[in-house]
C-alpha positions in Angstrom: 17.3 23.6 16.9 17.8 26.4 14.4 20.9 26.8 12.4 22.7 30.1 12.9 22.1 30.9 9.2 18.3 30.9 10.0 18.3 32.4 13.4 19.7 35.9 13.1 21.0 35.3 9.7 20.0 38.7 8.4 22.3 40.4 11.0 25.2 38.1 10.2 24.7 38.8 6.5 24.9 42.5 7.0 28.2 42.1 8.9 29.6 39.8 6.2 28.6 42.2 3.4 30.3 45.1 5.1 33.4 43.0 5.7 33.6 41.8 2.1 33.2 45.4 0.8 35.9 46.6 3.1 38.3 43.8 2.0 37.7 44.6 -1.7 38.1 48.3 -1.2 41.4 47.9 0.6 42.7 45.3 -1.8 41.7 47.3 -4.9 43.2 50.5 -3.5 46.5 48.9 -2.6 46.7 47.1 -5.9 46.0 50.3 -7.9 48.6 52.2 -5.9 51.2 49.4 -6.4 50.4 49.3 -10.2 50.7 53.1 -10.4 54.1 53.2 -8.7 55.4 50.4 -10.8 54.2 51.5 -14.1 54.2 55.3 -13.9 57.7 55.7 -15.4 57.1 53.4 -18.4 57.2 55.5 -21.7 53.9 54.2 -23.0 53.9 56.6 -25.9 57.1 55.1 -27.3 55.9 51.6 -26.7 52.7 52.1 -28.5 54.3 54.1 -31.4 56.7 51.2 -32.0 54.2 48.4 -31.5 53.8 46.0 -34.4 50.0 45.2 -34.8 50.9 42.0 -36.7 52.9 40.5 -33.9 50.2 41.4 -31.3 47.5 39.7 -33.4 49.6 36.6 -33.7 50.0 36.4 -29.9 46.3 37.0 -29.3 45.3 34.3 -31.9 47.7 31.8 -30.3 46.3 32.6 -26.9 42.7 32.3 -28.1 43.5 29.0 -29.8 45.1 27.6 -26.7 42.1 28.7 -24.6 39.8 27.0 -27.0 41.7 23.7 -27.1 42.0 23.4 -23.3 38.5 24.8 -22.7 36.8 22.4 -25.0 38.7 19.5 -23.5 37.6 20.7 -20.0 34.0 20.9 -21.1 34.0 17.4 -22.6 35.8 15.9 -19.6 33.5 17.5 -16.9 30.4 16.3 -18.8 31.8 12.8 -19.2 32.5 12.7 -15.5 29.1 14.0 -14.3 26.5 12.8 -16.8 25.3 9.2 -16.3 22.8 8.5 -19.1 21.9 9.6 -22.6 18.4 9.7 -24.0 19.8 9.6 -27.5 22.0 6.5 -26.7 25.2 8.0 -27.9 23.9 8.9 -31.4 25.8 11.7 -33.3 23.7 12.8 -36.3 25.3 13.8 -39.6 24.7 17.5 -39.1 26.9 17.6 -36.0 29.9 16.5 -38.0 28.9 18.9 -40.8 28.8 21.8 -38.3 32.3 20.8 -37.2 33.6 20.8 -40.8 32.1 24.3 -41.4 33.7 25.5 -38.1 37.1 24.2 -39.3 36.7 25.9 -42.7 35.7 29.3 -41.2 38.6 29.0 -38.6 41.0 28.3 -41.5 39.7 31.4 -43.3 40.2 33.5 -40.2 43.8 32.4 -39.9 44.4 32.9 -43.7 43.2 36.5 -43.8 44.7 37.6 -40.5 47.0 40.1 -42.0 44.2 42.3 -43.4 42.2 44.2 -40.9 38.9 44.4 -42.8 39.0 40.8 -44.1 39.9 39.6 -40.6 37.0 41.5 -39.0 34.6 39.9 -41.5 36.0 36.4 -40.9 35.8 36.9 -37.2 32.1 37.8 -37.5 31.6 34.6 -39.6 33.5 32.7 -36.9 31.2 34.1 -34.3 28.1 33.1 -36.3 29.2 29.5 -36.7 29.9 29.5 -33.0 26.3 30.4 -32.4 25.3 27.5 -34.6 27.8 25.3 -32.7 26.4 26.3 -29.4 22.9 25.4 -30.6 24.2 22.0 -31.6 25.8 21.6 -28.2 22.6 22.6 -26.5 20.6 20.1 -28.6 23.1 17.3 -27.8 23.7 18.0 -24.1 20.0 18.5 -23.1 19.1 14.8 -23.4 22.3 13.9 -21.5 21.3 16.2 -18.7 17.7 15.2 -18.6 18.4 11.4 -18.7 21.0 11.8 -16.0 18.6 13.7 -13.8 16.0 11.0 -14.2 18.5 8.2 -13.4 20.1 9.8 -10.3 16.7 10.9 -9.0 15.4 7.3 -9.3 18.6 6.0 -7.7 18.4 8.7 -5.0 22.0 9.6 -5.7 21.7 13.2 -4.8 25.4 14.1 -4.9 25.5 13.1 -8.5 22.2 14.9 -9.1 23.7 18.1 -7.7 26.7 17.7 -10.0 24.4 17.2 -13.0 22.5 20.4 -12.2 25.7 22.3 -11.7 27.2 21.2 -15.0 23.9 21.5 -16.8 23.6 25.1 -15.7 27.1 25.8 -16.9 26.5 24.4 -20.4 22.9 25.4 -20.9 22.3 28.3 -18.6 21.1 31.7 -19.6 24.5 33.3 -18.8 25.7 31.8 -22.1 23.3 34.1 -23.9 24.6 37.1 -22.1 28.1 36.1 -22.9 27.3 35.6 -26.6 25.5 39.0 -26.7 28.5 40.8 -25.3 30.9 38.9 -27.6 28.7 39.8 -30.6 28.8 43.5 -29.5 32.6 43.5 -29.3 32.9 41.9 -32.7 30.4 44.5 -34.1 32.7 47.2 -32.6 35.7 45.6 -34.5 33.7 45.6 -37.7 32.8 49.2 -37.2 36.5 50.1 -36.7 37.7 48.2 -39.7 35.0 49.0 -42.1 34.2 52.6 -41.3 37.1 54.9 -41.7 35.3 57.9 -40.3 34.5 56.1 -37.1 38.1 54.8 -36.9 39.6 58.2 -37.4 37.2 59.8 -34.9 38.0 57.2 -32.3 41.8 57.6 -32.9 41.6 61.4 -32.7 39.6 61.2 -29.4 42.1 58.9 -27.8 45.0 61.1 -29.1 43.4 64.1 -27.4 43.4 62.2 -24.2 47.0 61.0 -24.7 48.9 63.5 -26.9 52.2 61.6 -26.7 50.7 59.0 -29.0 50.1 59.9 -32.6 46.6 59.5 -34.0 48.1 57.3 -36.8 49.6 54.9 -34.3 46.4 54.7 -32.4 44.4 54.1 -35.6 46.8 51.3 -36.6 46.2 49.6 -33.2 42.5 50.0 -32.9 41.6 46.8 -34.7 44.0 44.9 -32.4 42.4 46.7 -29.4 39.0 45.4 -30.4 40.4 41.9 -30.8 42.0 42.1 -27.4 38.8 43.2 -25.8 36.9 40.3 -27.5 39.5 37.7 -26.4 39.9 39.1 -22.9 36.2 39.4 -22.1 35.2 36.2 -23.7 37.8 34.0 -22.2 37.9 35.5 -18.8 34.1 35.1 -18.5 34.0 31.5 -19.5 37.1 30.4 -17.6 35.7 32.0 -14.4 32.6 29.9 -15.0 34.7 26.8 -15.6 36.6 27.4 -12.4 33.3 27.7 -10.5 31.9 24.5 -11.9 35.1 22.6 -11.4 35.3 23.8 -7.7 31.6 22.9 -7.2 31.9 19.4 -8.6 35.1 18.8 -6.6 33.4 20.0 -3.4 30.4 17.8 -3.9 32.7 14.9 -4.6 34.6 15.6 -1.3 31.3 15.7 0.6 30.2 12.4 -0.9 33.0 10.5 0.9 31.8 11.3 4.4 28.2 12.6 4.1 24.8 11.6 2.6 23.0 14.5 0.9 19.2 14.3 0.8 16.6 16.8 -0.4 15.1 19.1 2.2 11.5 18.3 3.0 9.1 21.2 2.6 6.0 21.4 4.6 
């Protein structure tokens, strides 16, 4: 007997695609209308003119730090929960600790120079570079955990655990991480360009001023570095937290299925 997803699945998928698009169009349109009606009378010009870049930067850094603490804890906990073996038998070489010390030193510099736009942009670029090194270290350390776990659960025919390992392994080691790092690097490059090249900063401020004459070019120029930092934090953290939500939901769903069902690989002819 064929499953309905196999028999006539193409027609069902067309209906589902149309329905999803209709839902998103309606939801987005109503949300945009609501936002416009709620926000149209706010005097944005005055708000931006009187905004203090220093306070905004402090809030963004506090938010970024909080995301890092809870996000790193999530990553460690989900790997500890899912992985079941380690080819390196728990070994943590010296260079792993050395990388962590360098990370802490660069993070301290980032906080120390936060009141100077140019110095902060350079420190953030350094912070991004040490994060690249850190991600390489994580990849180097997690790969044997994933591979040994796959071997163990395959031998034990524990396919629920095997699915969880693949899900978490793709989250930590997947190619999407490279795309995220590339976008983050581009946003940090934009911040460097704004802070280190006055002509670019002035041109950007004047362009925005022409679009919104109620805000002075000087006020826009003062907030451009904060705008670049906001974009970096918003894109970076939204991206990775959506990925964390997906992997957490997947692991939980597989765990729920484990209680009442046996999962076995499909046999291919």
